[in-house]
N, C-alpha and C positions, 0 to 999 in steps of 0.2 A: 382734782388737780393732776395734771399730766406728770409722768415720771421724768426726771431729768435725764437727758440723753448723754451718756458718759462713754467716752472713747478710752479703751485700755491701751496704754503704751506698754507693750509686753516687755521690752528690753532684750538686748542681744543675749545676755547670759541666761536669762530665764528661758528664752526660746531654745538655746542650744544645750543647756545643761539641766534645767529644772522646769519643764513645762507645767508641772503640778502647781507651781506658784501662780501661774497665770490662771489656771482653773480655780484655785483657791480665791484669787482676787475677784474673779467673776462671781463666785458664790457669795462672797461678802458684799459686793456691790449690789447684786440683785436682792439679797436679803435686806439691804438698807433702802430698797425702793427705787433703784436705778434701772434704766434701760441701758444695757451694756452692749457696745459694739466694739469689734476689733478691726480697725481699718487695714485692709489688705496691702495698701501701699506703704505702710510704715517700714522704716529701716532703722539702723543705728541712730542715736541722737547726735552723733558726731563728736562726742567728748574725747575719744582717743586722739583724733586728729587735732582737736582744739588744744588739748594738753601738750601735744607734741609741737605746737607752734605752727601747724599747717592750717592757717585761718581760711585759706581759699577752699580747701576741701571741706572743712567744717561748715563754711558758709553754704556750699552747694548741698550738703546733706541737710542742713537746717532748713533750706528753702523747700526741700521735698517734704520734710516733716510739717512745716507750717502749712503747706498746701493740703496734706493728708488729714490734718486734724482741725482745720479752721472752722468747720461747720457744726461743732459739737458744743454742748453746754459746758462740759468739763472734760479735762483730760487727766487721767489718773495713771500713775506708774507705781509698781511695787518696788520702788527704788528711790532713795533720796538722792542718789548720784545723778541718775538720768533726769529726775524731776528738777533737781537744782540746775542742771545744764540748761534745760528748756526755760525755766522760769527766771533764771538769773543772768544767763549769758547770751541767749539768742538775740535780744534786741541790738546789742552792741555790734553784732556781726554785720548789721545792715545800716551802719551809720551814714553811708553814702547812697542809700536807696530808701527814700521816704516811704514808698508804698509798702515794701516788705518790712521796714522798721515798724510801721504801724501794725502790720499783721502779726509780727513777732511779739510785739508788746501785748496785743490782744490774747495771743496764745499763752504767753507767760502768765498773764493775770488769771487764767482759768486752769492752770496746770498744778497738780497737787501730788504729793506722796500719798500712797494708799491709806495708811492707818490714820494720818492726820485728816485726810478727806472724810473718812468715815466719822470721826469724832467731831471735827471742827466745822465741817460743812453739812453733813447729813445728820448730825446730832446723835449718832449711835453711842449708847452708854453701856451696852452689854452684848455678849454674843452667846449663842447656844452651842457650846462646845465643851468637851471634857478632855482632860489630859492628866493621867495619874502620874505624879512625880514632881521632882524638883528641877526647875529650869533656871538659867541665868541669861541675862540679856546684854548684848554688846551694842553701844550707841555708835552707829556709823557716822563718819565725819561729815559728809555732805548733808545727810538728813538732820543731824544735830545742829551743825553750825550755819548752814545755809537756810534750812527750812524750819528750824525750831522743833524738830521731832524728838521728844524726850518723855513727856508725861503720857502722851496719847497711847503708845503701845502698852505701857504698864497699866494704864487704867482699864484697858480691855482685857489684858491678861488676868487681871484681878477677878474678872467675872467668869473665867474658865473653871469649870468644876474639877476639883481634885488637884489643881495646879498650885504649886508653891514657888514663888520667885525668890531666889537668893542672889543678891547683888554681888558683883565683883568688887574688889577694892578700888579699881579704877576703870569703870565701864566706859568712860568717855575717851580713854586713850586710844589712839589710832592702832589698828592691827598691822599696819605696814604695807597694805595692798596699794592703795592710792592710785589705782589705774596703771598708768605708765611708770609711776614711781618705782614699783617693784622690779621693773625691767631696767630702768636707768641706774638704780642703786640697790642691787640685790643683797649686798652684805648688810646694809642698814635695814632693809626690809626684813631680812631673815631674823636679825636681832630683835626687831620690834615684834614680829609675830611670835617669836620664842617667848618673849616676856609676856605677851598677851595670853599665850597658851598656859603659862604658869599661873597667871591670874585666874583664868577660867577654871583650871583644875582645882585651885585652892578653895573654890566655893563648895566643892563636893556635889555639884549639880550633875544630873544625868543627861541633860539636854542643853545645848547652846542655841540661842535664838538671836536673830538680827533681822534687819529690814533690807539689806543689800546683798545680792548674790556674790559680788566681788569679794566682799569681806568674808562671807560665809565659806566660799571656796578656799580662800587663803587660810583661814583659821582651821577649817576641816583638814586641809592638807597637812598643816603642821601637827595637829593633834594626832592624825593617823601615823605620821612619821615617829612620833614619840610613844606610840602604842597606847594612847589614852582611850579608855572605854567611855566615849562621849558621843551621843547622837547630836547631829547638827541639822537645824531646820530653819527655813524662813518663817518669820513670825506669822505670816498670813496662813501658812499651812495649819498651824495650831489654832488660830482664831477661827478658821473655817471648819475645824474638826476633821481635817484630812491628813493629819500627821501619822496616823496608823496605816494609811493606805499605800505608802511608798517607802523605799529604803531611805536611810538618812543620807544627807549630803556627804560625800566622801567615804561613806560606809565605815565610820570610825567607831561605832558602838556595836554591842552584841546583837542588837536588833537591826543593825544597819546593813544587812545582806539581803539580796533579792530572794 
């Protein structure tokens, strides 16, 4: 049987701030039996423009993404936010363009968040990775509420040797990032991430994990400002066994320096 041809949608924040997440995603997908490609023509998914009400710009960006990814079996993003944008909001951008509406619907149907793709589509039940220590996991809003990502990362984390997961009191509560929300409502956003940081630290975990870079950067920044000894990583880095190879996001912990 031929390997499924999978296109990796890298995402802007991974590209600009944490390329290691992209390499971790490739390692996980290849281990699952996929042929992975990274289309050179890919750009932003258009969500910042969409959330700001600039539908014309979002539509033009979406058109380019639809064209760049249309010829693959699956499209996978290490982000519930970008995955949710493509799979849930692209088709409506082309309500007056039947051709691209159809293409957008086809793309939406084959677009997945990374960890849910591994478990729900490829049938991955365990990973060959080790992580000595206690972690806690934040459920990012788009992944959880749009794509149903909840049990999947926890199931794979349970197979990581040496890892202990300690849940927060409220792991599903928003961290306050929300893309443009944190720019439009900075006071509310700061209060939300302050509450989240308190919840994170109350677990006593050494490492914070999540599946979206926006949330991770936001939480890492607040933890650093509060002087918390906390390492912050994308869940893919731990599942791929790459968490010891790079500094932590935001350099918030004692091992988080280059």
